[in-house]
Phi, psi and omega in degrees: 000120179273103184288342192247020178225067185240158170299136190219140167247115183265138176047065180303326186279329179068351175197154172056031179160175181217121177229124175246144182235132182234120174279153169056039171297327171245148175292165181299318180291321176297315180297320177299316181298313181293324177302314180296316182295317180293322178300320188273324194255344178282143177274093184274142176223149172295139180277153174240136180221161179249119179239117182053041176081000181252131180281125183240135172265118185281155176286324179293155179247154184225166173206153186225119183233155181193174179295329180223182182277054179301145171259148180223123183245127174210146182051039179062022176242134180245131178241150177247131188293140173269166180284139180309137167277167179300317181298317178294321178298318179296316180293322177300318180295318178299314182293322179295320177295320182293317185267350186055041182222142175266134177243149180243005183199165181209128173258126182249143177234138174241113177256119186289328177194188184288353175286349178249134179208198177216137186284172180303132179194170171237147175270076186233029179298151183298334181285347178268141177299130185297133179057026179279164180285136169241122183249124189243115176265139181242139177225146175092218186301138173291135181225144173288137179232127189240149175241144176225124180293133186294332182262307186276344183068009175301139178242144178222136183231156176216148176267121181271120187263164177300121179083018182259166181228128175248129182243119176254130184210181181056228188267022183304311184290334179288322190252346185231145166264160173220158182207161171245098184294149175285154177206120181291345180285340183273119182247352182256159180282160175225139173244134182233130178246123177245108179277134190222172175238108176277137176283117184279000000 
């Protein structure tokens, strides 16, 4: 597998951050295999979040894995990292070779269909290394992924494909929000892996 000869969109944002998108980081058959393994072997849980002071249990499911039992807090919810599975370790190695970056944790999301998404936010929690790279692998249904500039409100979108990799780096989280919009047209599930660096 040639990791460094892929279809690529460079600097999707064009200012105040850097986002690169790579299609076909995994072959279609590889992506299918990992989708099945992740569906079956990851310990998925419904996420809980606080919206306007009210605790909500989300339909989407999440999981949190890492090098150690790191805790990660977002939306007033704290998770403790589980030990890497073989499949996650293999994918982590592929992403690390591709990005030339070491990651120590991964937040996974399982969206059952297009009725599940995630609202505008930035991955800028204090436990994350500031302006560090976040590498996002996508499996399953193609989904639109959008960015919105915090000051100008400019929006930019890209369709995340099965077996693709999106890399957010530099000041992206400082200057841009991102979201996964809902779509009733999407009937298949999607799994998303976001490799991160927790400050130890």
